[in-house]
C-alpha positions in Angstrom: -14.6 -10.1 -3.8 -11.1 -9.9 -4.2 -9.3 -13.1 -2.5 -5.8 -11.6 -2.3 -3.3 -9.3 -4.1 0.4 -9.6 -4.8 2.7 -6.3 -5.1 6.0 -7.1 -6.9 9.4 -5.5 -5.5 12.5 -5.4 -7.0 13.9 -6.1 -3.4 11.4 -7.3 -0.6 13.4 -7.0 2.3 14.1 -3.3 1.2 10.3 -2.8 0.7 9.2 -4.0 3.9 9.8 -0.9 6.0 7.6 1.0 3.5 4.7 -1.4 3.5 5.2 -1.9 7.3 4.6 1.9 7.9 2.1 2.6 5.2 -0.1 -0.4 6.0 0.5 -0.2 9.6 -1.0 3.2 9.4 -4.2 1.6 8.4 -4.3 -1.3 10.7 -2.7 -3.8 9.0 0.3 -5.7 10.2 3.2 -7.8 8.6 2.4 -11.4 9.5 5.3 -13.2 8.0 8.4 -12.9 6.0 9.3 -16.3 4.5 11.1 -17.4 1.2 11.2 -13.9 -0.2 7.5 -13.3 0.6 6.0 -10.7 2.9 2.4 -11.2 4.1 0.2 -8.4 5.4 -3.2 -8.4 6.6 -5.7 -6.6 9.1 -4.5 -7.1 12.8 -6.1 -10.4 13.8 -6.9 -11.5 10.4 -5.6 -13.6 7.5 -2.8 -12.0 5.3 -4.5 -10.7 2.2 -1.6 -8.7 0.7 1.7 -10.1 -0.4 4.9 -8.6 -1.3 7.0 -10.7 -3.5 9.6 -10.9 -6.4 7.6 -11.8 -9.7 6.8 -15.4 -10.6 8.9 -15.0 -13.9 12.0 -14.1 -12.3 12.3 -10.9 -14.3 12.6 -7.5 -12.5 9.5 -6.1 -10.7 8.2 -2.9 -12.3 4.9 -0.8 -11.7 2.1 -1.6 -14.0 1.1 1.4 -16.0 -2.6 2.0 -15.2 -2.6 -0.6 -12.3 -3.3 0.7 -8.8 -4.0 -0.9 -5.6 -6.4 0.8 -2.9 -6.5 0.3 0.7 -9.4 1.2 2.8 -8.4 2.9 6.1 -10.7 3.6 9.0 -10.5 7.4 9.0 -9.1 10.6 7.4 -6.3 10.7 9.8 -5.3 7.2 8.8 -5.1 8.3 5.2 -3.1 11.3 6.2 -0.6 9.0 8.5 -0.3 6.5 5.7 0.5 9.1 3.1 3.2 10.6 5.5 4.6 7.1 6.1 4.9 6.4 2.5 6.9 9.6 1.8 9.1 9.1 5.0 10.1 5.6 3.7 11.1 6.2 0.1 7.6 6.6 -1.5 6.8 9.4 -3.9 3.6 11.6 -3.9 0.9 10.9 -6.7 -1.8 13.0 -4.8 -1.9 14.7 -1.4 -4.6 13.7 0.9 -8.0 15.2 0.3 -11.3 14.8 -0.8 -11.9 13.5 -4.4 -13.4 15.2 -6.3 -12.5 18.4 -4.5 -15.9 18.9 -3.0 -16.6 15.5 -2.1 -17.9 14.7 1.3 -18.0 10.8 0.7 -14.3 10.0 -0.5 -10.9 11.0 1.0 -8.1 9.6 -0.5 -4.2 9.9 -1.0 -2.0 8.3 -3.6 1.6 7.3 -3.5 4.3 4.9 -5.5 6.5 2.6 -3.8 10.2 2.4 -4.6 9.6 0.0 -7.6 6.8 2.3 -9.1 3.4 0.4 -7.8 0.8 3.0 -7.4 -1.0 2.6 -4.0 -4.0 4.5 -3.0 -5.1 4.8 0.7 -8.8 6.0 1.2 -11.5 6.5 3.6 -15.4 6.9 3.4 -16.1 9.5 5.9 
């Protein structure tokens, strides 16, 4: 079981509207912003996702081959998260739809944030 995830950002304050919108679409909320860190988690639960500057003080950059996947409650939430990502400066890495194309058990969308981090939002209908 994964305990928590950190996502490096070039500028955390600039990244918060993107993560507020994308994660908000799947039922997460920003629970705090303190000392340059923004903490997100499912509403009513402990934060488990943190947007922050890298510990080494170097600029954040998207990891090649690294992707963080967030499970949404429905296909509609996946669609909303993808649309929110594009509206808040993200780039499309794969429009919402079944994966593979004939799947009835996995529905996903893929985006990158302004730093280049690859994010997946998926549902298991």
